[in-house]
N, C-alpha and C positions, 0 to 999 in steps of 0.2 A: 928553949924549947926548939926542937928541929922542925923545919919547914916540910909541911905536906901539902903540896898543891891540890891533890885529888880531893881534899876535904873541902876547900873552900870553892872549888870549880865543879864540884858534884851537882848536877841539874836535876832538879825534883819538881813535882807538881806543875809541870809544864804540859799543855795539850800537844799530842803530836801532830803533825801536819795532816790535814785532811785531804789526802790524796789515795789513790789505789782503791777507790769505791765507785759505784755505779751510781752517777749523778742524776738517773732518771728513776731511782728507787725512791718515789715520791708519790705516795697515795693520791694527793691532790692533782698533781700533774696526769697520772696514769688514769684516774678516774674521769677527768675532763676530756682527755684524748678519746677514750672509750666513748663516753657519752655522746659526744658531738660527732662520732661517726667513723673514727680512724682506728679501730681496735686492731686491724690488720697491720698496723704500724708499731705496734707494742715491742715486738722481738727487736726492730731496727733501733727504736728509741733506746732500748737497753744496751745495744751495741754502741751507739753513740755514745750514751751516758757513761760508760766504762772508757771510752776516749776522754770525755770531758773531765772525768775524775783522775785521769792518770797523771803522774808525776811529769811525764814528758809535755804532755800539754799544757801544764800548769806553768812549766819553765818557759815554753814558748810565749805564753801569755805575758809573762814579767818581761822577758827578753824584748818583745815587740813594743813594749811601752817605754822601756829603759833606753832603747836605741831607736831613736825617734826618724821619721822619715826625713831625707834631705833633697833639697832641690837643687837640680843641674840646669841651668839656663842654657847653657853653651857647652860644646865638647871641647876638646884640647885645641882643636884648630879654629875656634872661634865661630863655628856653625851653631845656629839658634836650635836646640833639641827640646827644651821644656819637658824634661823628664823628673821624676821622682825616684829616688832609689829607697828600697825598705829592707830592713833586717831580714835574713832568711827565716826567722821565726814567723814573721808575718806572713810570708808566703805558705808556710806550713800549715797555719791557722786558716788561711782561704782555702787552700787546697782540700783540707778535711772538711770545711763547712760546706762548700760547694758541692763536694762529691755526697754529702750527705743529703742533699736535696734542700738546703735552706734558702738557696737563691731563686730563680725562676722556673724550677722544673716542675713545679705543682701545675703550671698552666699547661703542660704537655700531658699531665696524668689525668686519665678519665675516671678513675676510681672515685666514686663518693668518699668524700672526707679528705681528699688529697691536699686541700688548704689547711685542714686541722693537722694532719700529719706534717705539713710543713710548719705549722705553727710550733708543735711540740719540739721539734728539731731545732727551730730558731730559737725557742728559749733556752734550751740547753747549751746551745753555741754562745749565747749571750750571757750566760752564767758564768762560762769560761773567760771570754774576753768582749766587750764591747766593741771597741774601735773599728775591727775588722767586719763587724756587722754592718756598718754604713753603706759600703758598696754592694753587700748582699741584700739589703733591704731594698735599696733603689732598683737593683736589677730586677727584683720581684714586682715592685710596684710599676715600672715602665710598660710592662707587656700589654695590659688593658688599654692605656693611653695609645699606645703605638698601633693597636688594632683598629683604631679609627681611620687609618690609612692602610687597607689591605695589602697593596704593592710593597709598601714597606715592611710591614709584617711578615709578609712572605719571605722576604730576604733575611731579615734579623732574628724573628722569634724562634727559629730553629737553634740558633746559636745562645740567645739569651735563656733558653729554656735547657741549657746542657748542664750537665753535671761535672764539666771539665774545668777546671781552672787554668787559663791559659794566659799567664802575664806577659807584658811586653807588647810595644806598640807595633803592629803589623796590619796590613790589609784584612778587614774583616773575613773576608771568603777564604784567607789562609790560615785562619784560626779554627779550633775546635770548640771554643766556648767564647762568649763575650759577657762583658760585664757593663752595665749602664749606670749613668750618673744623672744629675740635674742642675740646671742653672737658672734659678728663678730670681732671686733677690739682688737688689743692686744699693749701692752705698746711700742713695738718696732717698730710697723709698721702703727697703726692708720688706715687711710683711704687704704693704701696699705696692703689690707688683703692677698695678695699673699706671702707677708712676715711673715704671721703667723707661729708659731712654734708648736702650739698645734698638738700632734701626735694622730693618731688613728690607732688601731690594731685590725683586723678582728679575731672573735672568731669561734671557731668550730658549735656554735649553730646559727650562723648567725649574731649575735649581735657584736657591736665594744666596744673597751674600748678606753677612751680619757685621756689624761695627757696634761695638760697645765695651763696657767692663762690668763684669759681674762681681758681687761682694763676698759670697761665700758659697763656693762650689767645692764639695768634698769628692774626695777619690779622683783626682784629675788623671791619673794613669788607667782609668776606666776607658773602654773602646768607644762608647757612644754616650751622648748626652740629650736630654730634652731640655730647650731652652726657650724662654719666653723672649720675644722681641716685638717691637711695634712695626707692622707692616701698613701699607696704605690703608687697609681694611680694617686696622685696629690691632690690639694685642694678640699674638698668634703663638703658636707652639712650634718649634723647629727641631729637627733631628740633625745634632751636628756630630760626625765621627772625628775620632782623633786622627784617623788615617783614612785617606779617600781610596775609593775602589780600585785606583791605579797603583796604589802603594806609595803615592806621595803624602807628606805631612799636611794637614790641615794646619791653617794658622789658629793657634792656641797658645797664646803667650801666658806663661804664668808668672804674674808679677811678684807674688811672694806667698808662702805659707802662712796661714794663722798661727798664732802663739796661744793656744787654748788651755783653758783651765784643766779640763781632762780630754779623753778620747785621743790620747797622745800617738797612739800607734796609726791612726788615720790622719791621712794628709788633707787639710781643708785649704783651699787656694782662692786667689783673685785671678781669673783668667780674663785676658783681654782679645776681644776678636776683632780683627782688621781684615775685610774682604774675606771672610771665613765662610766656606761653603756649608749650606744647610738644605735640608729637604722639608717642606711644610706637611704638618701632623695635624690632621683634622682640616676644619673649615678656617679660611682665613678670618681673622677678627674674633674667633672662639677659642682663643687660647686657654681661657680659665675652664670654659667648659671641657676641653680636650683634657686637661690635667686633672680634672675632678675626680676620677676614679683612681688615679696614681696616689693623689692626696689622702684618699680613703685608706688605700693600702698601707702608705708610709705611717699614717696615724694608728692603724691597725698594729703595726710594729713598734710604734711608740709604746702602746699599752703593754704587749707582750714583752717588749725589752725591759720595761720598768718592773713589771710584775717578776721577771726573771731575776733581776737584781735584787729585789726585795727578799725574793726565795733564798738566792745566794747567799746573801747577808745573814738572814735567819739561820741557814744551814751552818754557817760559820759560827755563829754565837752560840748555837745549840751544841755543836761540837765541843766547843771551848768550855761550856757549863757541864757536859758530860765527863770531862776529864779533870777540870781545875777542882781543888778542894779549898775550902775556907771555913774556919771556925768549926772544923771537925767534921764536915759533910761536903759532899759533891755540891757544886753551885747548883746544878739542876734540881737539886732536893731542896733547895732552900726557898722558903715560901715567897720572898719578895721577888727572886729572880725567876720562880716559876709564872709568878704573875706578869712580869716583863715578856719573857719567852711567849706565853700565851697569848698576850695582847698581839704581840708581832706576828703570831700564827694566823690571827684572825684576819689581820691586815693582810697578810700574804695568800691566805686562801681565798678571801673576797677578790683579791686582784688577779689571780691565776684564774678563778672561776669565771671571772667577767671577761679575761682576755681570751679565753678558749670559746666561751659562748660568742664572742664576736667573730673569731675565726671560723666558727661553725655556720655562723649567719653569711660570712663571705663565700663561704663553700657552696652553700645552697643558693645564694644569689647568683652567683656565676652560673650555676644549672638552671635558672629561669625562675626561681621562687620571688616573686614580686613583694611578698610580705616581708621576707627576710631581706630584701634589699631596702626596702622602707625603713625596717628596725635598724640596720646598719647605718643608715644615713643619719639617724638621731643618736644612737647608742654609741657610735663610734667617737663622736665629738665629746659626749658625757664620759667616756670611758677614758679617752686621752687626757681630758682635763684631770680628772681625779686620781687615777692611779699615778700618772707622772707627778702630780703634786705631792702624792703620798710617799713617793721614792725617797727624796731626801732625807725626811725626819725619820723614816723607819731605818734607812742605812745607818744615820747618825747613832740610833738608838743601838742598832746591833754592834755597831763598833764600840760603843762605850761598855757592853756586855764583856769585851775583851779587856777592858781596862787599857793600861799602857801598852800592853801588848798590841791592841788594835790600832794605836797611834803610830806604831812602827811599820814602815814600808814592807818589811819581810812577810807581815801577816796578810797582804794583799788587801786589807780593808780600807787603807787610804785611797787606793785606785778606785775601789767601788764608790767611795765617798766622792772623790773627783768627778766621776761619771755621773752621779746622781742628778744634777740639774738639768743635763743635756736633754733628755726627751720631752721636758715641759717647755723647752724652746722650739725644737726642731718641729718643722710642720705646723707652725702656729703656736704661740704662747697661750697661756692662760685666758688672757682675756679674748683672743681671737677665737679660741674654741667655744668660750661662753656665749659670744656674739652669734658664731655659727650655729649653736643650739638654737638661738632666737630666730635665726634666719630660717632654720629648717621648720620650726614650728609655724611661722608665718607662711612660707611658701609650699610648704610640703605637708600639709595636715595628715596625710596617710602614714607619716613617720610617727606621729603621736599616737594614732590609732594602734599601730604595730607596737609601740612601746607599752601602750596601756595593757595591750594582750599579754605581753610578756610580764609585766608586773602582777596582773590580776590572775595569772595562771597559779599564783600562790594565795588568792583570796581566801580569807577565813582560816588559814593556817597559823597566823600569828596576829594578834589584836595590835601589837605596837607596829608591825608592817602595815596594817589596814589603816590604823590611824595617820601614819606617816604619808601614806599615799593618799588619803584624803586631803590632808593638810597641803601637799604639793599640787594636787589638782586645783584647789583654790587659788594657789599663787600664781600657776600657770594661766589661769583664766583671766588674771587681773593684768590688763596692759599698762597701767600707770607705773611709771619709773622702772620698766622693764630692764633698760640697759644698767641702771643703777644696782638693781638686784640680780644681775644676771649670774653673777658668781654664787650667791646663795642658792639660786634655783638649780644650777648645774650640779652643785655640790649635794644638794639634797636629792636631785634626781639619780645621782651615781649610787647614793646610799640606799635609795629605795630599790634600785635595781639589783644591786649587790644582795641585799636583804631578800629578795624574792628568789634570786637564784640559790642562795645558801639555804634557804627554808625548804626549796623543793628538792636540792642535791648534796646537802652537807649532812653530817650527822648532827642529830639534834642539838647535842650538846654546843656545837660550833654555831648553830642558827640561833640558838637561844641566846647565847653570849653576845653575838653580833647584834640581833634586835634590841637586846637590853641595854648596850652601850653605844651603838651608833645611831639608833633611831630612837630610843626612848631617853637617852642621855644619862644613863647610870653609871658614870664614869669621869674622871678628872680629865686634863687637858693634855698631859703626858702619856706615854706608853707605860704600863705597869700598874695600871689604876682601874682593872676588873673588880668587880663588886664580890666578896666572899663567895656568893652563892654561884657562882661560875664553876662549872665542871672542868677543872684544871687538868686532871689526869686524862679525860677524853680528848681535850683540846690538844695537849701536848702528845698525845699518841699520833697526831698528824703530822709531826714535825719531819722534814726531810731526813735522809740518813746523814 
């Protein structure tokens, strides 16, 4: 029988690549941005969404992770340079994302909703590629901390809020835009930053000199860093530029780059300071207080980033299901797959809605709303804990929807899976955020009152939500074994808050299914266990493109 390769090599029943689309064509994202005060940004979201969905951008994302950053400690002549080289695709991603306003530019935008607009853009950029978003997020978060020293903010803030990406180490005044990083943790302490041993000594000219070793400082090619160090008056915050105002290199010896599970496009390093020039930010001995606003902003980005990756994973799973046939029907029409996708859609909508609500609170808090600031204090810890915890399991379930195709690097799903645990660790792991919730409840009772007002805005709309809130209040009022129960409390608080938001803002089918399964417990332990009474058609109508 003659050979006919075209018969055996004909490819059928495969989903085409999910490219050439508008990633912002997502009713949950767009509704949230409008609701939180940034409807004026919708056209720009669609423009950026078309970039995120383009074939070119997807290739950049893949290349930036396949061709990882490389450390160069010395030049060819033996001079210490401590530079990291990136693939050109990484620079392309950074240029587009900074230009779109996902870094620090919201702080220079006086329009109401500016931080919500930035959140929407941040989510889209994270859906494309998470690694390059680390320097973007840190640049955004540094601004409120830097404002505690107005003379430093005057010099650096106009460049940190720029929409120009200007790579390379040069004197800050010679650049059109700056990126910021942070050096907080050390090998002996980790989360316990008060155990830091990096020492700071004041100089006659008002600058300081640092000596010490940081354990996990990402994006070492950024221009300036906020660093915690021990001054005579206690743990303090310092601004450390890579290049000094006179153009000379500051001492910033990169000992090695971390070999990480994911986030491979982003360089994370161990820098050593030795007579490193620094400027005090905030009051001496008040380092933790100085960085608290920065921590709130980076935790907000953890929520937004995790919600974005759940959304991207869902989009990939839904796309596959729309095109793949099995047993004579499209996957998306098979009852069990509809249950899985609908369950993932509920998880995604709850995460996205909560993330954008926090962004709205951040925007209004910056404009002087004390109630929103109090809400943000507690709700950010709650959201950071829960949404980041749900990301790995949701991404894994979405990957499984693609079967063996999802396990193949070419699908992009393995990269999403490797990224999934990161936000749960960054800016405080689960235990840290659970304990931070208890700290807020004890020290800032106004945060609980603000949280109460948010939840009770939906009072009477769903009996299951009302019952869950009554039960949670009873548990919060009991101080016995609070630390032991902290994860149970923060999980329940997150679900109650998400339930309230969905009851008020989501279609009835979505809110009903969420309250039935997440609050009343009418489900199994895995995704795809929604009860038959759920309105699958209405829920699936909310899937992203």
